[in-house]
N, C-alpha and C positions, 0 to 999 in steps of 0.2 A: 406514602411514607410508612415505614414500619414503626408501630408504637411499641415501646419496650419499657420494661421495669428493670432497673439495674440495681443489683446488690453486690457489694464487695464484702466478702467474709474474710476477716483476719482471725486466725484460729489458734487454739491450742490443740495440736494433733491428738494428744492423749484423750481428749474428750469426744472425738468424732471417729466413727468407724471409717476405715480407709478402703473398703471394698464395695461400697454402695454404688448404685448406678444412677440415681436421679436427684432431684431437688432436695436441698437441705443437707446433703451428705457430701463427703469429700472422697474423691477417688485418686487424685493426683494426675489425672489425664484429662484431655478435652473430652467433654461429653456433649453430644448433640441429641436432643429429643425433638425430631421434626414435627411430631404430632403427639402431644401428651395424652390424648384420649386413647391412643393405641399402646401406651406404656402401663403395664399392670401395677407397677410399684411407684408410680409418680405421686408426689405430694404437691398439690397446687397451692400457690400462695395467693392467687387471684382467680376469680371465676372467669375473667376475660383471657387468661393465659391459654395459648394454644400450642406454643413450642418454647424450647429452652436451649440455651447454649451456655455451658459452664467451662471456663478456662482457668486452670490452676495458676497460682502465683508462687514462684520459687525465688529464693534468695540463697546464694551460696549452696545450691543443690538441695536446699531444705524447703519443703512445702510449708508456706506461711499463710496461705489463704486461697481464695478463688474469686473470680469475677463471674457473676451469675446473671445472664441476660434472659429475660422472659419476653416473649412476643405475643401480640394478639393475633398474629397471622400464623398459618400453618406452613411449615418448611420455608422460612424466610432467609435462612443463613446460607452464605456461600463461602468458597475458599478465601476470597478477599476479606470477608468479615472475620473469619477465624484468624487470618494472618494479622489483621489490624488489632484484634483483641489480644493476641499474644504479645504484640509490641506494647500495647497499653499496660498489660500485666508486668512486663519487664520494667517499664518506666515506673510503675507504682512501687515495685519492689525496690528499685534503686532509690526512690525518694523517701520511703517510709522506714526503712530499716538501715542501721549502720553497717 
């Protein structure tokens, strides 16, 4: 079983740069970092983290946050994981914002 840390960021876009590539930053697109040790600009949140998947949360075509999944495994995420997390983000947006 993949051990993960999950963070959902709801944000004020003006406070965060939109062209960043890894953890803690918002890009507005799905970002997968299969092995954080190979990413030169990665900011680790845990010493046990080995990979990360970030999925944006949109509401009415506006970026309102992101779902950030960290894993203790290297390269654990597949297309089914990404599709499921996109559906979760859609559901979160529907439930939290008018």
